[in-house]
C-alpha positions as CSV (number, residue, x, y, z in Angstrom):
1,M,-4.3,2.8,-18.3
2,A,-7.8,1.3,-17.9
3,I,-6.5,-2.2,-18.9
4,L,-3.5,-1.8,-16.6
5,R,-5.7,-0.9,-13.7
6,L,-8.0,-3.9,-14.4
7,V,-5.0,-6.3,-14.6
8,L,-3.4,-4.8,-11.5
9,K,-6.5,-4.1,-9.5
10,D,-5.5,-6.3,-6.6
11,A,-2.0,-4.8,-6.4
12,Y,-3.5,-1.2,-6.6
13,A,-6.0,-2.1,-3.8
14,D,-3.1,-3.3,-1.6
15,V,-1.2,-0.1,-2.3
16,S,-4.2,2.0,-1.5
17,A,-4.8,0.2,1.8
18,M,-1.1,0.6,2.7
19,E,-1.2,4.3,2.0
20,H,-4.4,4.7,4.0
21,E,-2.8,2.9,7.0
22,L,0.3,5.1,6.8
23,R,-1.8,8.3,6.6
24,E,-3.6,7.4,9.8
25,T,-0.3,7.1,11.8
26,S,1.5,9.9,13.7
27,L,4.7,9.1,11.7
28,D,6.5,11.7,9.7
29,W,6.1,10.2,6.2
30,T,6.4,10.9,2.5
31,I,5.1,8.3,0.0
32,A,7.2,8.0,-3.2
33,R,5.5,6.3,-6.0
34,L,8.0,4.8,-8.4
35,N,7.7,3.1,-11.8
36,R,9.9,1.2,-14.2
37,L,13.3,1.2,-12.7
38,T,16.2,0.5,-15.0
39,D,19.9,-0.4,-14.6
40,K,21.1,2.2,-17.1
41,P,23.5,5.0,-16.2
42,A,22.1,8.1,-14.5
43,Q,20.3,10.4,-17.0
44,G,19.5,13.4,-14.9
45,P,17.0,14.8,-12.4
46,L,13.6,13.0,-12.3
47,Q,10.2,14.6,-12.5
48,V,8.7,14.8,-9.0
49,S,5.0,15.7,-8.8
50,T,2.2,15.6,-6.3
51,A,-0.2,15.4,-9.2
52,L,-0.8,12.2,-11.3
53,L,1.6,11.8,-14.1
54,D,0.4,12.1,-17.7
55,R,3.1,10.0,-19.1
56,P,5.3,8.0,-16.6
57,R,8.8,7.4,-18.0
58,P,11.4,4.8,-16.9
59,M,14.0,6.0,-14.4
60,T,17.4,4.8,-13.5
61,R,18.1,3.4,-10.1
62,A,20.9,6.0,-9.6
63,D,18.5,8.9,-10.5
64,T,15.9,7.4,-8.2
65,A,18.3,7.2,-5.3
66,A,19.2,10.9,-5.7
67,A,15.6,11.9,-6.0
68,L,14.6,10.0,-2.8
69,L,17.4,11.8,-0.9
70,D,16.0,15.2,-2.2
71,I,12.5,14.2,-1.2
72,V,13.4,13.3,2.3
73,A,15.2,16.6,2.7
74,D,12.2,18.6,1.5
75,P,10.0,19.5,4.5
76,G,7.3,20.7,2.0
77,L,6.8,17.1,0.9
78,A,6.2,15.6,4.4
79,G,2.8,14.1,4.8
80,R,2.3,13.9,1.0
81,A,2.5,11.4,-1.8
82,V,4.7,12.1,-4.7
83,N,4.9,10.5,-8.2
84,L,8.3,10.1,-9.8
85,S,9.0,9.8,-13.5
86,G,12.2,9.7,-15.6
87,P,13.5,12.9,-17.1
88,V,11.8,14.3,-20.2
89,P,13.8,13.3,-23.3
90,K,15.8,16.2,-24.7
91,R,14.8,17.3,-28.3
């Protein structure tokens, strides 16, 4: 992660500034932080967390769309940032 943060420091700075600007508004908002979208078939519910992710996993576009609809419908997530990750692989 340290190397990734170094390589993407400008992008992370832009995201941080954008999130700060959004938090200062009177809008009803929820920030959804996505990672590694794939075009594979849906695989099931995503992990949604307000905490940082230990191990982000790829997620399908279909699963992400379903998760975004669930997030918008959850009043408990209003005014918060959530991190999304693909489902935990079944063992």
